[in-house]
N, C-alpha and C positions, 0 to 999 in steps of 0.2 A: 504494500500500500504506500502510495506517495501522496503527500499533501502539498498544495500550492497556495501561497499567500496572495496578497493584493497590494495595491498602492493607492495613495491619494495624491492629488495635485496641490502643492502649496503655491497658490497663485497660478493664474493662467492669462497670458497676454496673447491676443491674436494680432499678428503683425502683417498679414497679407493673405492673398489667395493665389494659388498656382493655376496655370492654364488647365491642368488636369482636374481641377475642382477641389483638390485638397487644400487645407488651410495651413499657413505657416504660423507657428506658435512658439512661445517661450514659456517654460514652466519649470517647476522643480518636482521631480518624482520622489516620493518618500515611501519606502516599503512598510507594509504592516503584516504582522503574523496572523492576524485575525480580522475578519472572517477568512475561512480557508475552504478550498475545494479538495476533495479526495479523489484520487485516480488509482485504478488498478489495471495493469497491463498483463495480458496472457498471450503467450506465443501459440500460434496455430500452425498446423501442417500446411494448409493451403494459403499461398500468398494473398495479401489483401488486407484491408482494414475494416473492422466492424466496430462501430461506436454505439455504446449503450449508455443512456443517460436517464437519471431519475426524474428529470424535468421534461415532460412530453412536449413542451413548447420549443425546445431546442432541437433544430433540424440537423441531423448528422452531416449532411452534405454542405451545410453552411457553417459548421463548427470550426473553430480555429485549429483543433486537433487534426481535422481533415486537411486543412491548408498546410499545416506543419508536415503531415505525411507526404503531401505532394512536393513540398519544398525539399525535404530530405531525399526523396526519390530522384530528384534532378541530379543529385551528386552520387547517391548510392542506393541501389534497389535491393532491399532486404529479400532474402530467399525464404522467408517465413511469413506467415500471416500474424495479425495482432487483433485481439479483442480488447478494446479500451472501454473500461467502465468508469463513468464519471458521475460522482455524487456531488451535487451542487450545494455549497455552503455560502458562496459569495453571491449576493443578489445580482441578477443580470440588469443591464441598463441602469447601473448605479454609479458609473464613472470610476470604478475601482480596478478595471483591467483584469477581471477574473478570467476571461477567455484567453487573454494574452499570457497570463501566468500558466494556464493549462497547456498552451501550445509550447511554451518554453520547457516545462517539466517533461512533456512528451519527447521533445527533441533531445534533451539531455539523456533520458532513459534509452531512447532509440539508438543514439550514438554509442552508448555504452553496450547495449545489447548486440550491436553489429561489430564490436571490436574497435570502436573509436576511429572510424575511417575519416571523419571530418575534423580538421584542426579548428582552433578557436575562430579564425577568420571565416572559414566556410560555414561553421555552425552559426555564426552571427549573420552571415548572408542568408542562410536558410530561414533563420528566425525573422529577418526583415521581410522576406517573401510572405511569411505567415501573417504578419501584422506589424504596423509601424512601431509599436512599443513592446513587441515581443522580445527584442534583444535586451531590453532593460532587465527582464525577468531571468535571463540566463545567470546573471550575477547581481541580484538586486541590492542596491545601496543608494543613498541619496544622490541624485544626479540632476544637473542642469540639462534640460531637454529642449531641442529646437527642431526646425524643419516641421514635419508632421508628427514629431515625437520620436523619429528614428535616430536623430543625432543626440547622443547622451554623453555627458562628461561627468564622471564621478567627482564628488566634492567632499571636503572635510566638513563634517557637520557635528556641531556640539549641541545636542538636544537634551542632554542629561539634566534632570530637574524639571522637565516639562512633561505634560501628559495630554493624550489625545482621547477625546470622546467622539466616536463615530456613530452617527445616527443614519440608519437605513430605513426610509419609509417603505410602506407596503405597496409601492408602485415604482415603475421605472420611467426613464426619460430617453427617448430615441436620440442617439447622437446625431444621426443625419438630420432629424428635424431641428435640433438645437442649433446646429451650424447654419442651416438654411434660414432659420428665423433670425439669427444674428446678422446674416447677409442682408436681410430685408431691413433691419434697423440700422445697420452700419454704425453702431455706437462704439466709440473709443473712449473707455473710461479709466484705463489703467494709469496710475501715477508714475512719475519719473523714478521714484525711489522704491519701485516694486522689489519684492524679495529677490527676483532673478538678477537684479543689478547691484546688490550690495556685498557680494562675495569678494573677499580680499584676494585679488589675482596674484599679488606678490607672495602670498603664502599658500600657494597650491590650491586656489579656490576654497579658502577656508571661511567658515561662518561660525563665529563664537556664539555662545549662548546669550551673552549680553547684547550682541548685535542683533541676534534673532529676536530677542524680547523687544528691543527698540523698534525693529521693523514691524513687529506685530502690532505694537501700540500705535505706530505711525500710519501705516497704510492698510492694515487689516487683511492682507493676502487677497488682493483684488482678483476676481475671476471675471473676465469679460463676458462669458456666456450667461452670467447671472441676469444681466439686463434682458436677455432673450427668454430665459427659462422662467424666471420668477413670476412675470405677469400671467403666464399660463398655469403655473403651479404655485399659487400663493402659499400653500402649506410649507413649501421649502423656505420661503422668505421668513415665515413665522418661526420655523425651527432655528434658522440662523439668528434671528433677532432674540429668541428666547435664550440661546446659548450666551450671547453677548450680555443680555440683561442679567443672567444668573452668574456672571463673573468670568467668562472666557476672555483670555487675552485677545484672541482673534477667533473668527469663525468664517467658514466659507464652503462653497460647493466644490466637490471634487470632480474635475473634468466637466462633462456635460450633465452631471447629476445622474441619479437623484440623491445620492448620499451627501450629507452635510457633516462637517466635523468642527469641533471646537478645541482649542488648545488652552490648557490650564497650567498655572504655575504652582498649584497646590493640589496634591493627590486627594486629600480628604474632600476638598471643595468639588473637585471633578466628580468624585463618586457620589456626592450628594446630588449633583445635577443629573447624573445618570438615573438616580432613583426618582427624581422629580419628573423626568421626561420618559418614563417607562412606557407610556402610551403612544409615543411618537413613532415607534417602529422597533426594529432590531437594533440593539445598542451594544457597542464594543468599546471597552476602556483599556488603554495600554499606556505604558511609560515610553517616552521617546528616549533615545540613547545616542551616545557619541559614535561617530564613524570617522576614524582617523586615517 
């Protein structure tokens, strides 16, 4: 059994749109251990891939695991078949990258099962084919991301002493719809001192805990997509405002939603807020940590 975690976006700037329709963005990916998906892979005698998922709404042929299988096959065709059983713990359409994490976990397992025919560069190439942010999940750690999310640069991140409360409402938000709605509004709301601009480049892209706290208090981790999503889903704005009202240093939507997170400087206070918001959806509380 393999488990795969997720990520949140600490701020998200949309900086342009490509001719192919994808949006250029700047964000910080931060990995979370929970919620998690569980995956089980079984070798079969007949070549091919069979995907079994406990969520009937997830179509196997549209799953990122299927795309990862196709990507790996472009470099190395396994001489055995695989039954992939996926048990979803990460909400879909929540802006947490659950599908991307699943694809990365599958690629790592498949490469090992085949005797590691792909080196790190080719494995990364296969991951990119499976999805823009799949490469991040091969070795998840806080990273500056740009392009469509495919260009990632690990950063030194000093988060010890801070805590994250993740709220996952009982509904999702379509990523395609969110970006399309953003294009209709064409609002540019991010501040110049967004989180993605305050890393100390002279110290290996380092962000101290003090600098992080100052940034949180100053700009609040602006996510450009909130202006598009919140009017359609006012419940999400209410969750964000509740987190801030109850003492979060900052709160924001992850990716295109629907998940909302709050960052707290006090563990006890954060846990109290978790109790107060137990009716808002599935809740996950965790400590941030240092990545050097």
